[in-house]
C-alpha positions in Angstrom: 0.0 0.0 0.0 2.9 2.3 0.8 4.4 1.7 -2.7 1.1 2.3 -4.4 0.5 5.6 -2.6 4.2 6.8 -3.4 3.5 5.9 -7.0 0.3 8.0 -7.0 2.1 11.0 -5.5 4.8 10.9 -8.3 2.2 10.6 -11.0 0.3 13.5 -9.6 3.5 15.6 -9.7 4.2 14.8 -13.2 0.6 15.6 -14.3 1.0 19.1 -12.5 4.2 20.0 -14.7 3.0 22.6 -17.2 5.9 21.9 -19.6 5.7 18.2 -19.8 2.0 18.5 -20.0 2.3 20.7 -23.1 4.8 18.4 -24.7 2.7 15.4 -24.2 -0.6 17.1 -25.5 1.4 18.2 -28.7 2.5 14.6 -29.2 -1.0 13.4 -28.9 -2.3 15.9 -31.4 0.3 15.6 -34.2 0.8 11.9 -33.8 4.5 12.2 -33.1 4.6 11.5 -29.5 5.5 8.2 -27.9 3.1 5.7 -27.1 3.4 6.6 -23.4 2.7 10.3 -24.2 6.1 11.3 -22.8 9.2 12.3 -25.0 8.7 13.4 -28.7 10.6 11.9 -31.6 12.1 14.7 -34.1 11.6 13.6 -37.7 14.8 13.4 -39.9 15.6 16.2 -42.3 14.2 16.0 -45.7 17.2 17.7 -47.4 19.1 15.4 -49.7 22.8 16.6 -49.5 25.3 15.5 -52.1 29.1 15.6 -52.3 31.0 15.0 -55.5 33.7 13.6 -55.8 32.7 10.6 -53.5 34.3 9.9 -50.1 37.8 8.4 -50.6 38.1 9.3 -54.3 41.8 9.7 -55.6 43.2 11.3 -58.8 40.6 14.0 -58.7 40.9 16.9 -61.2 41.9 20.3 -59.8 39.1 22.2 -61.7 35.3 21.4 -62.0 35.3 18.1 -60.1 34.2 19.4 -56.6 30.4 20.1 -56.4 28.2 20.2 -53.4 24.5 20.2 -54.0 21.2 20.1 -51.6 17.8 19.0 -52.9 14.7 19.7 -50.8 16.5 22.2 -48.8 19.4 24.8 -48.7 23.1 24.7 -48.1 24.0 26.8 -45.0 27.7 26.1 -44.3 30.4 24.6 -46.4 34.2 24.2 -45.2 36.8 22.6 -47.5 40.3 22.5 -46.2 43.4 20.4 -46.9 44.3 17.4 -44.7 45.9 19.6 -42.1 42.9 22.0 -41.8 45.0 24.7 -43.6 44.5 26.5 -46.8 40.6 26.8 -46.8 39.1 26.6 -50.2 37.1 29.7 -51.2 33.7 29.3 -52.7 30.1 30.6 -52.7 26.8 29.1 -52.1 24.3 29.9 -54.9 21.6 32.4 -54.5 18.9 29.7 -54.1 21.1 27.8 -51.7 21.0 24.6 -53.7 24.7 24.4 -54.7 28.3 25.4 -53.9 31.6 25.3 -55.9 35.1 26.6 -55.3 35.8 30.0 -56.8 39.3 29.0 -57.7 41.3 25.8 -58.4 42.4 23.0 -56.1 46.1 22.2 -55.6 47.5 19.1 -57.1 48.5 15.9 -55.1 46.5 17.3 -51.9 44.2 15.5 -49.6 40.9 17.7 -49.0 38.3 17.3 -46.3 34.7 18.6 -46.9 32.2 19.4 -44.3 28.8 20.5 -45.4 25.5 21.3 -43.7 22.1 21.9 -45.1 18.6 22.4 -43.6 15.2 21.7 -45.0 12.2 23.8 -45.0 11.5 23.0 -41.3 15.1 24.0 -40.3 16.1 20.4 -39.8 19.9 20.0 -40.3 21.8 17.3 -42.3 25.6 17.1 -42.1 28.0 15.3 -44.3 31.8 14.8 -44.0 33.9 13.6 -47.0 37.5 13.6 -48.3 39.3 13.0 -51.5 42.8 13.5 -53.1 43.7 15.5 -56.0 45.6 14.1 -59.0 49.4 14.0 -59.1 50.7 15.6 -62.4 52.9 13.7 -64.7 54.4 17.0 -65.8 54.8 20.4 -64.4 55.7 23.9 -65.7 57.6 26.5 -63.7 57.9 30.3 -64.3 61.1 32.2 -63.8 60.3 35.8 -62.7 62.6 38.8 -62.8 61.8 40.5 -59.4 63.3 39.8 -55.9 61.3 40.1 -52.7 62.2 43.2 -50.7 64.2 44.8 -53.7 63.6 48.4 -55.0 63.3 49.0 -58.8 62.8 52.0 -61.1 59.6 53.4 -62.2 59.6 51.6 -65.5 60.1 48.0 -64.0 57.9 45.2 -65.7 57.3 42.0 -64.0 58.3 39.4 -66.6 57.6 35.6 -66.2 59.2 33.0 -68.4 58.0 29.4 -68.4 60.2 26.4 -68.9 57.4 24.8 -71.1 55.0 26.3 -73.7 51.6 27.3 -72.3 48.5 26.1 -74.4 46.0 27.6 -72.0 47.1 31.1 -71.6 43.7 32.3 -70.3 43.8 29.9 -67.3 47.5 30.6 -66.7 46.9 34.4 -66.8 44.0 34.1 -64.4 46.4 32.4 -61.9 48.8 35.3 -62.0 48.0 38.8 -60.7 50.1 41.8 -59.8 48.7 44.3 -57.3 49.9 47.8 -56.2 49.5 50.0 -53.2 48.6 52.8 -54.0 46.1 50.8 -56.2 46.5 51.1 -60.0 45.4 48.8 -62.7 48.1 46.3 -63.7 47.6 44.0 -66.8 49.6 41.2 -68.4 50.5 40.6 -71.9 51.7 37.5 -73.6 54.8 37.3 -75.7 54.6 34.1 -77.5 53.6 31.1 -75.5 56.3 31.1 -72.7 56.6 34.6 -71.4 54.0 37.1 -69.8 54.9 40.5 -68.6 52.9 42.8 -66.3 52.9 46.6 -66.0 50.6 49.5 -65.4 49.3 51.9 -68.0 51.9 54.5 -67.1 55.2 54.3 -65.1 54.7 53.4 -61.5 54.6 56.2 -59.0 57.6 56.5 -56.6 57.1 54.6 -53.3 54.5 52.0 -54.8 54.4 48.7 -53.1 54.0 46.0 -55.7 53.1 42.3 -55.1 53.3 39.5 -57.7 50.8 36.7 -56.8 51.4 33.4 -58.5 48.4 30.9 -57.8 49.3 28.4 -60.4 49.4 25.2 -58.2 46.7 23.1 -59.9 46.3 25.1 -63.1 46.5 22.9 -66.2 48.5 25.0 -68.4 48.7 22.5 -71.2 47.3 19.2 -71.7 48.7 17.0 -68.8 50.9 19.7 -67.7 50.2 21.6 -64.5 51.6 24.7 -62.5 53.1 24.1 -59.1 53.9 27.7 -57.9 52.0 29.3 -55.1 53.8 32.4 -53.8 53.8 36.1 -53.4 56.8 38.3 -54.2 56.6 42.0 -53.0 59.0 44.8 -53.9 59.0 48.6 -53.9 59.4 51.4 -56.7 62.1 53.8 -55.7 62.7 57.4 -56.9 61.7 58.5 -60.3 64.7 58.6 -62.8 64.2 58.4 -66.5 66.9 59.3 -69.0 67.0 60.3 -72.7 69.8 59.4 -75.1 69.8 61.7 -78.1 71.4 60.3 -81.2 71.6 63.6 -82.9 72.7 65.8 -79.8 75.0 62.9 -78.7 73.9 63.4 -75.0 72.5 61.6 -72.3 70.0 63.6 -70.2 69.0 62.3 -66.8 65.8 63.3 -65.3 64.7 63.0 -61.6 61.1 63.5 -60.8 60.4 64.8 -64.4 63.0 67.5 -64.1 66.4 67.6 -65.8 69.1 66.6 -63.3 72.4 65.9 -65.2 73.6 65.9 -68.8 76.4 63.8 -70.1 78.1 63.7 -73.4 77.4 60.3 -75.1 78.3 58.3 -78.1 75.7 56.1 -79.7 75.6 53.7 -82.8 77.6 54.4 -85.7 75.9 54.8 -89.2 76.5 51.1 -89.7 75.2 50.0 -86.3 72.6 52.3 -85.3 70.9 52.3 -81.9 67.4 51.3 -81.5 65.0 54.1 -80.8 62.4 53.8 -78.0 62.0 53.2 -74.3 64.4 50.6 -72.8 64.3 49.4 -69.2 67.5 48.6 -67.4 67.2 44.7 -66.8 70.6 43.9 -65.6 73.6 45.7 -63.9 77.2 44.4 -64.0 80.3 46.3 -63.0 82.3 44.3 -65.6 80.9 42.9 -68.9 82.6 40.5 -71.4 81.3 41.9 -74.7 82.0 39.6 -77.7 80.6 40.7 -81.1 80.0 37.1 -82.0 77.2 36.7 -79.5 75.2 39.3 -81.3 75.8 38.3 -84.9 78.7 40.9 -85.7 81.3 38.5 -86.5 84.8 39.3 -85.2 84.2 43.1 -85.0 85.2 43.2 -81.3 85.8 41.3 -78.1 86.4 43.6 -75.1 86.4 41.5 -72.0 86.4 44.2 -69.3 83.7 46.7 -70.3 83.0 48.7 -67.2 79.6 49.7 -65.6 77.4 47.7 -68.0 73.6 47.9 -67.9 71.6 45.8 -70.2 68.9 47.5 -72.1 67.8 44.7 -74.5 68.0 40.9 -74.8 69.8 41.4 -78.2 72.7 43.2 -76.6 72.0 46.9 -76.3 73.8 48.3 -73.2 74.6 51.5 -71.6 78.1 51.2 -70.5 81.4 52.7 -69.9 84.0 53.3 -72.8 87.7 53.6 -71.9 89.0 52.8 -75.4 87.7 56.0 -77.2 89.2 59.4 -76.4 87.2 61.7 -74.2 86.8 64.0 -77.4 84.5 61.4 -79.0 81.7 61.8 -76.4 79.2 64.4 -77.4 80.8 64.8 -80.9 80.7 61.4 -82.7 78.7 58.2 -82.6 81.2 55.2 -82.6 79.4 52.3 -80.9 77.9 49.2 -82.3 74.4 50.2 -81.0 74.9 50.8 -77.3 74.9 54.0 -75.5 78.5 54.7 -74.6 79.7 57.1 -71.6 83.3 58.1 -70.9 85.0 55.8 -68.3 88.5 54.6 -67.4 89.9 51.1 -67.7 88.7 49.1 -64.7 86.1 51.6 -63.9 87.9 52.9 -60.8 87.2 56.5 -61.1 83.8 57.3 -59.4 83.7 60.7 -61.1 83.4 59.6 -64.7 80.2 59.8 -66.3 79.7 56.1 -66.8 80.5 55.5 -63.1 78.0 58.1 -62.0 75.3 56.9 -64.1 75.9 53.3 -63.1 75.9 54.0 -59.3 72.8 56.2 -59.5 70.6 53.8 -61.7 68.3 51.1 -60.5 67.1 48.1 -62.5 63.8 49.2 -63.9 64.9 52.8 -64.7 64.1 53.8 -68.3 66.6 55.0 -70.9 64.7 56.3 -74.0 66.8 56.6 -77.3 65.5 59.4 -79.6 66.4 60.7 -83.1 68.1 57.5 -84.2 67.7 56.5 -87.8 66.9 52.9 -86.5 63.5 51.4 -85.7 61.8 51.4 -82.5 62.9 48.5 -80.4 60.4 45.3 -80.5 58.5 45.4 -77.0 59.6 41.8 -76.3 63.3 42.6 -76.8 64.2 43.0 -73.2 61.4 44.3 -70.7 60.4 47.0 -73.2 56.6 46.9 -73.2 56.5 50.7 -72.9 56.8 50.8 -76.6 53.4 49.3 -76.9 50.2 51.2 -76.6 47.9 50.3 -73.7 45.1 49.3 -75.9 47.4 46.8 -77.6 48.9 45.6 -74.4 45.5 44.7 -72.8 44.0 43.2 -75.9 46.4 40.1 -75.3 
């Protein structure tokens, strides 16, 4: 009798609980309650969540293979990372909430994990976890670039990347390379052939600009079966503004700082048989001593000077601004005697810092511009060196 009485008391206490009573009533009304009228059972979510590729897949393509969809519901959260949980993959859920895809490419030979969540119209959630591994390329393509991190360059510096293999899909490769600037300015790329792409703004860089080359090529199929591997950023700075004008008629080199004339030196350009190219030429290399051999530029045995001082390369075909010690001082400013270079007076060994060639060398940066004017020769080809400034902006951006 005591046990029965205690049971009655407990039963009465349960019946007097407002929350329990409401839950039980709801369960009876919608048919979802338990047989005893106590705890309710939440029905499963109706959303059909799908992740492609399937869990455990290998050799997955780096583009177009990863797709996440939801039927009878909407995606609410997607997280795709590499196996270590690093390098999250960017992407966007569609406006109607039924699909997600990465906004970029996946890296090669990488295991990815996917965590996806979707809800149905009643807000009930479904979660899926999956993993897959992307393909390991049989062949790779690398780009050699001409800028060093932390370096300072002149206002005419162009970022040039030369690939060790031909690039068939130039659009996809171009998309994987960007150059940004602070202060911001549009920077565009131009292909020269199928192994080289250069980047520059419409006009010379502003002094002090911070420039960054972004290479996101890992996973880009650059040619059939050939993939990029590079993922890196390279930042550099633009220094003071210095441009120079070498006048073939006046036989002078005028040096401008910030657009104002700073110095003028007598010069000697190409002789009538070996004229100097016209046009804007960017200093792409600096060497205190250069071995100049005419045979390397198709001029036979015209000369071989092993110790040319203060050499600064202006073209890939052999145009330099350099010191000249083998001609008398009287030549400079009065006679063009070179084989196409811009020559300034110097001494053998280049040891006198007060000579024009020594000063120009020590006060020039890679990326400074030397423009040749009034020469009877043609304008230099933009691909001959990093000389894209000789191409109109409209033509530059068209490729």
